[in-house]
C-alpha positions as CSV (number, residue, x, y, z in Angstrom):
1,M,-185.2,171.2,24.8
2,R,-183.5,168.0,25.8
3,H,-185.2,164.7,25.3
4,D,-185.2,161.7,27.7
5,F,-184.3,158.6,25.7
6,S,-184.0,156.3,28.7
7,P,-187.5,154.8,28.2
8,V,-186.6,153.8,24.6
9,R,-183.2,152.6,25.6
10,D,-184.7,150.6,28.5
11,A,-187.3,149.0,26.1
12,H,-184.5,148.2,23.6
13,R,-182.6,146.5,26.4
14,S,-185.7,144.6,27.5
15,L,-186.2,143.4,23.9
16,R,-182.6,142.1,23.7
17,H,-183.0,140.4,27.1
18,A,-186.3,138.7,26.0
19,A,-184.6,137.5,22.8
20,H,-181.7,136.1,24.7
21,W,-184.0,134.3,27.1
22,L,-185.9,132.8,24.1
23,R,-182.5,131.5,22.8
24,I,-181.5,129.8,26.1
25,C,-184.8,129.0,27.9
26,P,-185.8,125.4,28.5
27,E,-187.9,123.8,25.7
28,F,-191.1,123.9,27.7
29,Q,-190.9,127.7,28.1
30,V,-190.3,128.6,24.5
31,S,-194.0,129.5,23.9
32,D,-194.0,131.9,26.8
33,A,-190.6,133.3,25.9
34,Y,-191.7,133.9,22.3
35,V,-194.8,135.9,23.6
36,G,-192.4,137.9,25.8
37,V,-190.3,138.8,22.7
38,M,-193.4,139.9,20.8
39,K,-194.6,142.0,23.7
40,A,-191.2,143.5,24.2
41,A,-191.0,144.4,20.5
42,E,-194.5,145.9,20.5
43,H,-193.6,148.0,23.5
44,S,-190.2,149.2,22.1
45,F,-191.8,150.1,18.8
46,A,-194.7,152.0,20.4
47,L,-192.2,154.1,22.4
48,E,-190.2,154.8,19.3
49,H,-193.4,155.8,17.5
50,A,-194.4,158.2,20.3
51,L,-190.9,159.7,20.2
52,M,-191.0,160.2,16.5
53,D,-194.4,161.8,16.7
54,K,-193.2,164.1,19.4
55,L,-190.2,165.2,17.4
56,H,-192.1,165.5,14.0
57,F,-189.5,163.1,12.6
58,P,-189.7,163.4,8.8
59,A,-188.9,159.7,8.0
60,T,-191.4,158.3,10.5
61,R,-193.4,156.4,7.9
62,C,-190.5,154.3,6.5
63,H,-189.3,153.7,10.1
64,L,-192.8,152.4,11.1
65,E,-193.0,150.3,8.0
66,Q,-190.0,148.3,9.2
67,H,-191.5,147.9,12.6
68,A,-194.8,146.7,11.0
69,R,-193.0,144.1,8.9
70,V,-191.1,142.7,11.9
71,L,-194.3,142.6,14.0
72,R,-196.2,140.9,11.2
73,A,-193.5,138.2,10.9
74,L,-193.5,137.6,14.6
75,H,-197.3,137.4,14.8
76,C,-197.6,135.2,11.7
77,L,-195.1,132.7,13.3
78,H,-196.8,132.8,16.7
79,P,-199.4,130.0,16.0
80,A,-196.6,127.7,14.7
81,V,-194.5,128.4,17.8
82,M,-197.6,127.7,20.0
83,G,-198.0,124.5,18.1
84,G,-194.5,123.2,18.8
85,A,-192.2,124.9,16.3
86,S,-189.8,125.9,19.0
87,G,-186.7,125.7,16.9
88,T,-188.2,128.1,14.4
89,G,-189.4,130.4,17.2
90,R,-186.0,130.5,18.7
91,R,-184.3,131.2,15.4
92,V,-186.7,134.0,14.3
93,G,-187.4,135.6,17.7
94,G,-184.1,134.9,19.4
95,Q,-181.6,135.2,16.6
96,L,-182.9,136.9,13.4
97,L,-184.8,139.5,15.3
98,V,-181.6,140.4,17.2
99,E,-179.6,140.6,14.0
100,W,-182.2,142.8,12.4
101,F,-182.6,144.9,15.5
102,Q,-178.8,145.6,15.6
103,L,-178.9,147.0,12.1
104,H,-182.1,148.9,12.6
105,N,-180.7,150.5,15.8
106,E,-177.5,151.5,14.1
107,T,-179.3,153.1,11.1
108,L,-182.9,154.1,11.5
109,D,-182.9,154.6,15.3
110,A,-179.7,156.5,15.0
111,A,-181.3,158.9,12.6
112,V,-184.1,159.5,15.1
113,F,-181.6,160.3,17.8
114,V,-179.6,162.6,15.5
115,W,-182.8,164.4,14.6
116,A,-183.7,164.7,18.3
117,S,-180.3,166.2,19.0
118,Y,-180.9,168.8,16.4
119,C,-184.3,169.5,17.8
120,G,-182.8,169.6,21.3
121,Q,-180.2,172.2,20.2
122,S,-182.9,174.4,18.7
123,L,-181.4,173.9,15.2
124,M,-184.8,173.1,13.8
125,D,-186.1,176.4,15.3
126,E,-183.2,178.2,13.6
127,L,-184.0,176.6,10.3
128,H,-187.6,177.5,10.7
129,Q,-186.7,181.1,11.3
130,R,-184.4,181.3,8.3
131,R,-187.0,179.7,6.0
132,S,-189.7,182.0,7.4
133,F,-187.5,185.1,6.9
134,L,-186.9,184.1,3.3
135,G,-190.6,183.7,2.7
136,T,-190.5,179.9,2.6
137,V,-193.0,178.1,4.7
138,Y,-191.4,175.3,6.7
139,S,-193.0,172.9,9.1
140,A,-191.3,170.2,11.1
141,G,-191.9,166.9,9.5
142,S,-192.0,168.3,6.0
143,A,-189.5,166.5,3.8
144,S,-189.8,169.2,1.1
145,A,-187.9,171.6,3.5
146,F,-184.9,169.3,2.9
147,G,-185.1,169.3,-0.9
148,N,-187.1,166.1,-1.1
149,S,-190.4,166.3,-3.0
150,T,-191.8,163.1,-1.4
151,H,-193.1,163.0,2.2
152,N,-191.4,160.4,4.3
């Protein structure tokens, strides 16, 4: 089964655009632009979460922990930005978030897409059949099937 990643990619693009706008917007629009970045991040992360759930991605928890930390930072800074800390808002939401997102996309998001490609090529079904044939119970999302005794 092939997966449509275009909603996630579109959300990622929207997040990058929102962050860019925050960096270049006029001073009087920083508060609104910052809220736009927070909403774009929340939307992007929600779509990723739904995709990982759908795929039974085994490392979902650590992936979501990163999302939660970023959202917490953005939300904690929000009152200060609303109170006039526009430079800090631009730096965090317009620069640091973009730098983090680039690394996150190249590592954790890439792992989700690789997992999805294996699922799309029925490689997970083949692994399940092999494990079932050998008498080993395997369920998608179980880290122990990959030799890891911890889950996620």
